[in-house]
C-alpha positions as CSV (number, residue, x, y, z in Angstrom):
1,M,-54.8,-1.7,35.8
2,S,-56.0,-4.7,37.6
3,W,-56.1,-8.2,36.1
4,Q,-59.3,-8.8,38.0
5,S,-61.3,-6.5,35.7
6,S,-63.5,-7.7,32.9
7,P,-62.0,-10.3,30.5
8,A,-62.5,-8.0,27.5
9,S,-60.5,-5.2,29.1
10,S,-57.8,-7.7,30.1
11,V,-57.5,-9.0,26.6
12,A,-57.4,-5.4,25.2
13,E,-54.7,-4.5,27.8
14,L,-52.7,-7.6,26.8
15,E,-53.0,-6.8,23.1
16,R,-51.8,-3.3,23.8
17,L,-48.9,-4.6,25.7
18,L,-48.1,-7.1,23.0
19,H,-48.2,-4.3,20.3
20,Q,-45.8,-2.3,22.4
21,V,-43.4,-5.2,22.8
22,E,-43.7,-5.9,19.0
23,D,-42.9,-2.2,18.3
24,R,-39.9,-2.2,20.6
25,L,-38.6,-5.5,19.1
26,D,-39.1,-4.0,15.6
27,R,-37.2,-0.8,16.5
28,L,-34.4,-2.9,18.1
29,S,-34.1,-5.2,15.2
30,R,-33.8,-2.2,12.8
31,R,-31.1,-0.7,15.0
32,A,-29.3,-4.0,15.1
33,A,-29.5,-4.3,11.3
34,R,-28.2,-0.8,10.9
35,T,-25.4,-1.5,13.4
36,S,-24.5,-4.9,11.9
37,S,-24.5,-3.3,8.4
38,A,-22.4,-0.4,9.5
39,A,-19.9,-2.6,11.4
40,P,-18.4,-4.2,8.2
41,R,-18.1,-0.7,6.7
42,A,-16.4,0.5,9.9
43,V,-14.1,-2.5,9.9
44,D,-13.3,-2.0,6.2
45,R,-12.5,1.7,6.9
46,A,-10.3,0.8,9.8
47,G,-8.6,-1.9,7.7
48,E,-8.1,0.7,4.9
49,S,-6.6,3.3,7.3
50,I,-4.3,0.6,8.8
51,A,-3.2,-0.5,5.4
52,A,-2.5,3.1,4.3
53,A,-0.5,3.7,7.5
54,L,1.6,0.6,7.0
55,S,2.1,1.4,3.3
56,D,3.3,4.9,4.3
57,I,5.7,3.4,6.8
58,A,7.0,0.9,4.3
59,D,7.5,3.7,1.8
60,R,9.5,5.6,4.3
61,F,11.7,2.6,5.1
62,R,12.2,2.1,1.4
63,G,13.2,5.8,1.0
64,G,15.6,5.5,3.9
65,A,17.1,2.4,2.5
66,R,17.6,4.0,-0.9
67,T,19.1,7.1,0.8
68,A,21.5,4.8,2.8
69,Q,22.3,2.8,-0.3
70,N,23.0,6.0,-2.3
71,E,25.2,7.3,0.5
72,A,27.1,4.0,0.9
73,S,27.6,3.9,-2.9
74,Q,28.9,7.5,-2.8
75,F,31.2,6.6,0.1
76,G,32.4,3.5,-1.8
77,D,33.0,5.7,-4.9
78,D,34.9,8.1,-2.9
79,A,37.0,5.4,-1.2
80,L,37.7,3.8,-4.5
81,K,38.9,7.2,-5.9
82,I,41.1,7.8,-2.8
83,G,42.5,4.2,-3.1
84,N,43.2,4.6,-6.8
85,E,44.9,8.0,-6.2
86,A,47.0,6.5,-3.3
87,L,48.1,3.5,-5.6
88,R,49.0,6.0,-8.4
89,T,51.1,8.1,-5.9
90,L,52.8,5.0,-4.5
91,T,53.5,3.7,-8.0
92,K,55.0,7.0,-9.0
93,E,57.2,7.1,-5.9
94,V,58.4,3.6,-6.5
95,E,59.4,4.4,-10.0
96,Q,61.2,7.6,-9.0
97,R,62.9,6.3,-5.9
98,P,63.1,2.6,-5.9
99,L,65.9,2.2,-3.3
100,V,64.2,4.5,-0.8
101,T,60.9,2.6,-1.2
102,L,62.7,-0.7,-0.7
103,A,64.4,0.7,2.5
104,V,61.1,1.9,3.8
105,A,59.5,-1.5,3.1
106,F,62.4,-3.3,4.7
107,G,62.1,-1.0,7.8
108,V,58.4,-1.6,8.2
109,G,59.0,-5.4,7.8
110,M,61.6,-5.3,10.6
111,I,59.3,-3.4,12.9
112,A,56.5,-5.9,12.3
113,A,58.8,-8.8,12.9
114,G,59.9,-7.3,16.2
115,L,56.4,-6.8,17.4
116,L,55.5,-10.3,16.4
117,A,58.6,-11.7,18.3
118,R,57.5,-10.0,21.5
119,R,54.1,-11.6,21.4
120,S,55.6,-15.1,21.4
């Protein structure tokens, strides 16, 4: 349409164009409002998902640490039992054969002294 036509038709055309622009701006502002109101919810959901994943990972690490602690405790208990048994056996041998035990201890001491003398 030409702007050279009658002033009334030009004004009507301008009003129609202004209404179209207003309608488009209104639709855009509604979309922006929906998007901006949905964005915090999306961020919250993402944050909740990340928090849940991190919590799951932390729980797995805690479970692994508990398992390792239990295994170490069991190993320590087993080592303690073996050490106590060895000490009882050694005590029994010393009581039954004191001279043999003394001779073995003397021999081990001599070997250790010989090895230390070579280093010097």
